[in-house]
C-alpha positions, 0 to 999 in steps of 0.5 A: 142331517147336518145343520147348515145354517140359521138366519136372522136379519137387520132392517138395513140388511133387508133393505139392501138385499131387496135393492140387490134382488131388484137390481138383479131382476132388472139386469136379467130382464125379469118382468115381475108378476104381482102376487107371485114368486119374486114379486110376492117375496119382495112385497111381503118383506117390504111390508114387514119392515114398513113403519106401519107394519103390525107384524113381521113376516119372518118366513119371507125375510128368511127366504130373502136372506137365503136367496140373495146370499146364493145370488151374491155368490153366483154374481161375484163368481160371474155365473149366468143365472138369467133363466133361473131368476126368470123362472122364480117369477112364479111359485110359492116360497112357503118351504115345508108346505107342498105346492099346488100343481104348477106352483113349484117354480120358485122353490125348484129354481131357488134350489138350483141357484142354492146348489150352484152357489154352494158348490162355488163356495166350495171352489167347484165351478158349476154351470147353470144351463140357460135352457129348459131341457136336459139337466140342471147343473154341469159340474166338470164331466158330471151332470146334476139334476136338482129336484124339489118333490112334493111327495115321496112317491115322486122320488123313485120316478125322478131318479129313474128318469135321471138314470135313464137319461144319463145311460142314454147319453153315456154320462154319469151324474149326481142327484140333488133333492130338496126334501122339506116338502116331501118329508114333513119338515116343521115350517107350519108348527110353532114350538113352545120352547127350544127343548121341544123343538130339539126333541121334535127334530131328533125324532123327525131326523131319525125317521128321515134317515130311515126313509133315505136309507130305504131309498138308497136300497130301493133306488140309488143302488140300482141307478148305475149311472148315479155316483152320488146324491145330496139332500137339503131341507129348508124350513122355518124354526118357530119358537113361541115368543121368538119369531122364526128363522130359516134353517137349512140342513144338508147331507150327502152320499157317495156311490162307489160301484166296485163292479163298474170297472169302466168308471174312471178314477177321476170321475169318482173323485169329481163326484166325491168332491161335489157331494162333499160340498153338502156334507164334508164327510159324505156317507159312503155307499159301496155297491156291487151288482146293483145292491148295497154291500 
């Protein structure tokens, strides 16, 4: 996967971002629920910068940095994200740790917000539908589904369901997947040194690439209405003696279906531009008769 970003913070910026997030919650009429979702994120970050704090919750601070970065881009771009922000009022922000049942809203909807902001930063307008049915993003003539699976077993089911909906509606789309929970990125692991971390990631990413290639062969190739797929991984890099930083990695593939003559050239170009927002040089899958060539 391609390294997207690492984030660190100053106390003044933390205070400013908490104020911005609270402003957005008030503006969008989000009634915060103590102990979960956004409310817990704000409380944990405030605790970390308190003069009486005995330790710093670097994980919460990193998530705050990422969430507010996405929201600022959408806010400046006049995007509407009320439904997504309200949904983030419940759930767990512990990236890299699979969620308990019914405890996934924060990460699911944060992924939608991040995806839309990433597209906007690339000059692509993405609509965030303000309803709870249908797909998660609308990008030109394409529909985008953003999912945050807890296990690899969910992935085939999610892509198959997305493909069926696209086929029934006569549409084409791109599937987005946040993979840190289902592919074992190392938020819970502390490394003794930068070298140990680099060695771990080299081996881990090799395994991830193998799993994703199997997914392309097994499911994406036969998903005739899917023209691309992008993946992100968000996790905490913990080096002993250096605290933690949030890392985002991303990658993408473009699906060129040579035997699907009904797919217009303009739609292919839309899909290619979309997945290029997550990887400037997306992997190119040439597919014929529902199999990779």
